[in-house]
N, C-alpha and C positions, 0 to 999 in steps of 0.2 A: 510051494504051498497054493493049496486051492481055497481060491473063495468062497464064503458063507453063500450058499444057497438061495435057491427061493423058500424053501423047509425052514430054512431059520430065521428068515424074516418075520416069515407068518406067524412062526412060534414067538416071537417078542411082540408082535402085534395084538394075538388073542390074550397073552397075560397080561398085557395094558390093558386089555379092554375089560379084563377081569378083575384088574384093581382096582379101575376107576370105577366098576359097577358094587364092587366094598363097600366104598367108603358114602354113597347116597344112598343105600338100602336102611329102610324105616320099616318099623313089626304096625303092621295095622292092629284096628283097636279091635277088642274081641267082639265076635257076633252076637247077636240073641244066642243062637246053638250053642255058642262057646261058654256061655256064663254062666255060674251053677245059680240053682233057684234062689240062695241067699241075696245074691248079688243083682239080679232082677228084682227080685223084692223093694232093694235097698233104691234102686235106680228109680224103680216106681215111685216111690214114697216122696224122690227128692224133686224131682219132676209134674207130679201130680197134685195142687192143692186139696186140702180138707172140705168136706162139705159137698154143697149142688151148689149150679150155676142157677141163676134165676132166668130164664127166658126171655119175660120182657123189660129186667132191668140191667142183664148182666152181672148183676151181684153176686159174690157166693155166699150162701145160704149155712149155716149153724146143723148138723144134723141131729140134733137133740133139737127138740119140742118147745120151745118157749111155754114158761108156765105164767102166770100171772099172781103176783104176789098180795100178798094180806095187809089190809093198813087196821091199823087197833087206834079206836079213840078213850081215852079216859075221860068222863065227862064230857069237856068241849075241847080239850088236849089231843092234840095228833101226837104219839110218837112214834119212834122208829123201832123197829123190831127186827132180830136177825134172829127167823123164823127155823124151825130142828125142819130138818125134808127125813119125814117119816111116815105111817099110815094114817096116825093122828092127825097131822095139821092137812095132808093130804085129804081128808073124811073132812076137816074143819073148811076147809077150800069150796069143796063141795056142798059143801051146806052155806054156805054164803054167796054162790052162784047166782041168783035168784036173786036174794035182796040182803042187807047191811042185818047181820044176829046180834040184837040186842039182849046184852043180860046185866039183870040186876044184881049188886052187889054186896055183901054185908061184909061188915068189921070182924075180925076174928083174933082172938089172941094177941092183938098188939104188934101185930107184924105181918098181916095177909088181909087182901080180900076175896071171898069166895061167891060164887054165884053158880047156879044152873045151868046148864048149858039145853036144857030141854029136850034129849037125846042124847041118847050113849053114840060114843065114840070109839074107835081099837086104841087100847092101851098097850102098852110094853111095864110096867111099875116096876122099878128097882128104888133100893134104898139111897136117895139123895139127898143133901145137906143144902139148902138152897140159898138163895143169899139175892141182896135188894133186885129190884127189876127182875126176876125170874119171873116167866108164864107157866104154869103148871097144868097137866090133866089129871082129875083127882075124882078115883073112884070110878074113871069111866064116860063120868055125867057133868064135872062141876070143874069149872076153872078157877085156879086161883091165884093173882099176883101178889107179887110179893114186894112192905117196903124193908123187909128184916128178915131173920134168919130162923128157918127151923128144917130139922131133921125126919122124914118122912118114905112110906111110899108113893114115887109119883110116875107119871109119865111125863118127859119134857117138851114143851114146845117154843119153846123159845128164849128170848134176852131183849129187856127195854134197851138198849146203847146209847140212848141219848140222854141220858138221866143219871145224875148219881143217886146217893143215898138219903139228901136231904132232897133232892127233888121229888124222889121215889114217895118221899114222906109226905111232901107239901098235899101231893096230887092222891094220898088213898091215905093218910094217917089224919084227916080229919071231919068222918064220917063216913056215911057210908056210897055207892059212885053207880055209878052206872058205866056199863062201858060195852063201845058201839066194834065190831068186827065185820070189817068189811072186803069186798076185793077192790083192788087200786086199779084201775081201768088206764093208767098211765107210765106204771111203771111193772116192767117187764124182767123177767132172769132166767135164763139158762140154766137149768140144775146139769148137772154131768155126775156123773155114777162116784161114789163114795164122799160128793159135799155135805161139810157140815158147816153150820152157821153156830158154832156158840163156842165155848171154850173146853176144848178137848182136854188141857190135862185136869181139868175138875172135874169135867165127867168122868174121866179116868181114875181118876183118885173116890167119887164115888160107886164105882162100877157099874157106871153105865155104860150095856150094849144095845145099844136100840141103834136098831139098822133102817 
């Protein structure tokens, strides 16, 4: 009987090396060229923070420009207002950029005070049922502040958030007052597209489609 030759020994050695190599093989991660457009976009979103970096401070800054907020005083009382994000409020902001806007108000109907702005503002009047604390634009050139309720065609400007009906009645229900609207230099708010600072459900019920 013949002994195995050198060829058989070499064959077994090659097979052993092949089996050992298969156990250690690992798939390489796909390169950018192998990734789909969607996969590359997702990876970019996960690795890059939003906004730009300030070259001096190294801090991230928002892509939206901050807008100064309006401040409202009824007589000598400052009140918090959730202003609408619309053309009327933007025009009101521009009107108050140089100096505060002072409006002499007059009581009307036992539920509101109304006063002339002195100029016309963009308006988008819709049938609205107001409530205490609402601030609206009437007829394009008058501002109305409510301590009661009324239904009419208005453009919504905002809502006083830190006063209930009793508080609004104390501020507006005891004689004519003067209101002052100014730019708040200390507060800033970055507005994103589609922001709303009012009661969405009630605006929808009233058919308000202001944008």
